[in-house]
Structure formats: structure tokens, C-alpha cells
C-alpha positions in Angstrom: 138.2 90.5 120.8 137.6 93.8 119.2 134.4 95.7 120.3 133.0 98.7 118.4 130.8 101.1 120.4 129.0 104.0 118.6 127.7 106.9 120.7 124.2 108.4 120.7 122.6 108.1 117.3 120.7 111.3 116.6 117.7 111.3 114.3 117.4 110.2 110.7 120.8 111.6 109.6 122.7 109.7 112.3 120.6 106.6 111.9 121.0 106.4 108.1 124.7 107.0 108.3 125.2 104.2 110.8 123.0 101.8 108.8 124.8 102.6 105.5 128.4 102.5 106.8 128.4 100.1 109.8 129.4 97.1 107.6 132.4 98.8 106.1 133.5 100.1 109.6 133.3 96.5 111.0 135.3 95.1 108.1 137.9 97.9 108.1 138.6 97.6 111.8 138.1 93.8 112.2 135.2 94.2 114.6 133.9 91.2 116.5 131.1 92.8 118.6 129.2 96.0 117.8 127.2 98.0 120.4 125.3 101.2 119.6 123.5 103.7 121.7 120.2 104.3 120.0 118.3 106.5 122.5 118.0 109.5 120.2 117.5 107.7 116.9 113.8 108.4 116.5 113.6 112.0 115.6 116.1 112.8 118.3 114.0 111.4 121.1 113.9 107.7 121.9 113.9 104.6 119.6 111.2 102.6 118.0 111.0 98.8 117.4 111.3 99.4 113.6 114.5 101.4 114.0 115.9 98.9 116.4 115.3 96.1 113.9 117.0 98.2 111.2 120.1 98.7 113.4 120.2 95.0 114.1 120.0 94.2 110.4 122.8 96.6 109.7 125.1 94.7 112.1 124.5 96.0 115.6 124.4 93.2 118.2 123.2 95.3 121.2 121.5 98.6 121.5 121.8 100.7 124.6 119.7 103.7 125.6 119.4 106.3 128.4 117.1 108.9 129.8 115.0 109.0 126.5 114.3 105.3 126.6 110.5 105.8 127.2 109.9 108.6 124.7 108.5 106.3 122.1 105.6 104.4 123.7 105.6 101.4 121.4 109.1 100.5 122.7 107.7 99.4 126.1 106.2 96.1 124.9 109.2 95.5 122.6 111.6 95.7 125.6 109.7 92.8 127.1 110.7 90.5 124.3 113.8 91.9 122.7 116.6 91.4 125.3 119.3 93.0 123.1 117.7 96.5 123.5 118.7 97.7 127.0 117.2 100.3 129.3 119.3 101.6 132.2 120.1 98.9 134.8 119.3 101.1 137.8 115.6 101.5 137.0 113.3 99.7 139.5 113.1 96.0 138.8 109.4 96.4 137.9 110.4 98.5 134.8 110.0 96.8 131.4 113.1 95.4 129.9 116.6 94.7 131.3 119.8 96.7 131.9 122.1 93.8 130.9 122.4 91.2 128.3 124.9 88.4 127.6 125.5 87.6 123.9 127.2 84.7 122.4 129.5 86.2 119.7 131.8 84.1 117.5 134.7 85.6 119.4 133.2 84.6 122.8 130.7 85.6 125.4 130.2 89.3 126.1 128.0 91.0 128.7 126.8 94.5 127.9 125.4 96.7 130.7 123.6 100.0 130.4 123.3 102.3 133.4 122.3 105.9 134.0 124.0 108.5 136.2 122.2 110.6 138.8 123.9 114.0 138.8 121.7 116.5 136.9 119.7 113.6 135.3 116.0 113.0 135.3 114.4 110.9 136.5 116.7 110.3 139.5 117.3 106.5 139.5 118.9 104.1 142.0 122.5 104.5 142.8 124.4 103.3 139.7 127.6 102.6 141.6 125.9 100.1 143.8 123.7 98.7 141.0 126.7 98.2 138.7 128.8 96.7 141.4 126.2 94.1 142.2 125.5 93.3 138.5 129.2 92.9 137.7 129.7 90.6 140.6 126.7 88.5 139.4 128.1 88.3 135.9 131.6 87.3 137.0 130.7 84.9 139.9 127.4 83.3 138.7 127.7 83.6 134.9 131.4 83.2 134.5 131.5 86.1 132.0 134.9 87.9 131.8 134.3 90.4 128.9 132.0 93.1 130.2 131.2 96.4 128.4 129.5 99.2 130.3 127.7 102.1 128.6 127.3 104.7 131.4 124.8 107.3 130.4 125.5 110.4 132.5 125.8 114.1 132.4 128.9 115.0 134.3 132.5 114.1 133.5 133.2 113.6 137.1 130.6 110.9 137.6 131.7 109.1 134.4 135.4 109.2 135.4 134.6 108.0 138.9 132.6 105.1 137.5 135.6 104.0 135.4 137.8 103.9 138.5 135.0 102.2 140.5 134.9 99.3 138.1 138.5 99.3 137.1 139.8 95.7 136.9 136.3 94.3 137.1 135.0 95.1 133.6 136.6 95.4 130.1 135.4 98.9 129.4 133.4 101.8 130.7 132.4 104.3 128.0 130.2 107.3 128.7 127.3 108.6 126.7 124.7 111.4 126.8 126.6 114.6 126.3 127.1 114.1 122.5 130.6 115.6 122.6 133.5 113.1 122.2 136.2 113.5 124.9 139.9 113.0 124.1 140.8 111.0 127.3 140.7 107.4 126.0 143.0 105.3 128.2 143.4 102.0 130.0 143.0 102.5 133.8 145.6 101.1 136.2 143.9 97.8 136.7 143.1 97.1 133.1 139.7 98.7 132.3 139.4 100.8 129.1 137.8 104.2 129.7 136.5 107.0 127.6 134.5 109.7 129.4 132.1 110.3 126.4 131.9 108.5 123.1 130.3 111.5 121.4 127.3 111.2 119.0 126.5 109.9 115.5 124.7 112.9 114.1 124.9 116.1 111.9 128.2 117.8 112.0 126.8 121.4 111.7 124.6 121.3 114.8 124.3 121.8 118.5 124.3 118.3 119.9 122.6 117.1 116.7 119.9 119.9 116.7 119.4 122.8 114.4 121.9 125.6 115.2 119.4 128.4 114.6 116.8 127.0 116.9 119.2 126.4 119.8 120.9 129.8 119.4 117.5 131.5 119.3 116.5 129.7 122.6 119.6 130.9 124.3 119.1 134.5 123.1 115.4 134.7 123.8 114.9 132.4 126.8 111.6 131.4 125.1 110.5 127.8 124.4 110.9 126.5 120.9 111.3 123.2 119.1 114.8 121.8 118.4 114.6 120.0 115.0 117.3 117.6 114.1 119.9 119.3 111.9 120.8 118.2 108.4 123.9 117.9 106.3 127.2 116.0 106.8 127.3 113.4 109.5 130.0 112.6 112.0 130.1 109.1 113.5 131.8 108.9 116.9 132.6 106.1 119.3 135.3 103.8 120.5 137.0 100.6 119.5 138.2 98.5 122.5 140.4 95.4 122.2 140.0 92.9 125.0 142.0 89.9 126.1 139.4 87.2 126.2 141.3 85.1 128.8 141.3 87.9 131.4 138.5 90.2 130.2 140.8 93.2 130.6 141.5 95.7 127.9 144.7 95.8 125.9 143.8 98.8 123.7 141.3 101.6 123.1 141.0 104.1 120.3 138.5 106.7 119.5 136.4 106.3 116.3 135.7 109.7 114.7 134.9 110.1 111.0 133.0 112.7 109.1 130.9 111.5 106.2 130.2 113.8 103.3 126.8 114.2 101.7 127.9 112.1 98.7 128.8 109.3 101.1 125.4 109.5 102.7 123.2 109.4 99.6 
């Protein structure tokens, strides 16, 4: 089974690039399951039901989020009915939506879990190590799911690497999101879990984490508050492709996806 995961989609440029090119990426790389992180897809903050439906129509099967999940208020009711859009697992149980979904793909059953780290993150949520440990145990023992993909939305590399080792051998992949910069440490951990510290973003190439260069530099120079509009121009799509042995649920390969799309390819 080949799983495509695309990192944080930033604003209209990232969103349109994913929608336009997802089908060809899936075909070129023989993808069976596609997961995208959409938490920045609505103007750089949150995701709307309309955008979620567009991403599903383009070929995404699960949409993960993170600390911006509540930024678009109309998503709250949508989460109650659309189980394929996830909010972090380690929110209180009373929060709308779910942090895990099991999908029935043609290639087999796949569980996708979304969790959020605690170091330098707001709001501080329940311990993700304990929450993920319990959820993975439930999926394996009660649901019989072997292929499990984890999007761990966290700030620090140390927390994301530690989570990979914590779940090594229990899940198929742990891929980090949130920092918008793709790391170059893709590997299969000793017990068979694929790991990438951060998938990177799907957003404007000439930007600071997807935002206008000028506005961010001005903020650093002046220390004064300002808006950070989403940048424009060429778009780079970043993520990972994980190949999984369906019999064991363990990874047999991981590669980074990283491609720059020119303006002519986006029009």
C-alpha cells in the first residue's frame, strides 16, 4: 500500500495547487491512500467545509488539522458529521469531531490519527504520548487495524522525533507537521515505523512559512504588530510517500515529496 501525505496547505495558492495537481501526483506515484493537512488552507488560518469538500473532490481521503482547527467557526458543526476531517486526538473528549478515522480503501483498511504536541504549543492539550499510545492499542486490539498513519502536529523536532520512537513498531508512519519546513531525515525506525520529522508545507515558494516576506521581515525589524498576508507566486508542494506492508502494517519505504510548480503550471 502506498500512502501520500501532503503537509500544511497554506492559503489559496497552496490549496489551488493541490487541487489542480493531486490527481497527476497520485497517478505518477501509484498512490492508494491520500492524506492532506488542511489546517492553513483558508486564508492561512483554519479550513472551511467548502474547502474540505474541494479537497475531497480532488482526491484527498482524509484531512488532518492542528492548532488552527477552530479558526473558521463554521467548521465546528461540520466536524460533527464529516468524520474524515480530523482535529487533534488529545483535545478533551467533549470537543467536536474526532482525532482518528478508519477508512476502507481499495488497498485495505487504514487508520489515520491526528495529534498535537505540547511543547511551545497553544492551547496545551492532554499528553499526546499517552493519548496516542491508548488509541493505537485500541485500533490494533479492538479494531484489528494494522496500517496506521499518524500526523503529529508539533513545534519542536525533539518532540516529533521522540514520538516516532515511542510508536515505533506499533504504527506504519509518524510524520510531523506545523513548522512548514520539510526536514531531510526520512527513515524507517528500528522496529519498522516510517518517520519524517516534518513534511513541510504546500504553499508559496517565495515566502516566510507561506506568508508575505515583506510583512514578516518588517515585524522582525520593528517588533510592531502587523498582518501576515499569504504570499503569491510559484508554489512548492511538500510531503511524504510511505509504502506499507499490509500484512504487518510496517513500513517498507519512505521518500520525501518535494516539487516546485511554476506559475504556468498553476494557471
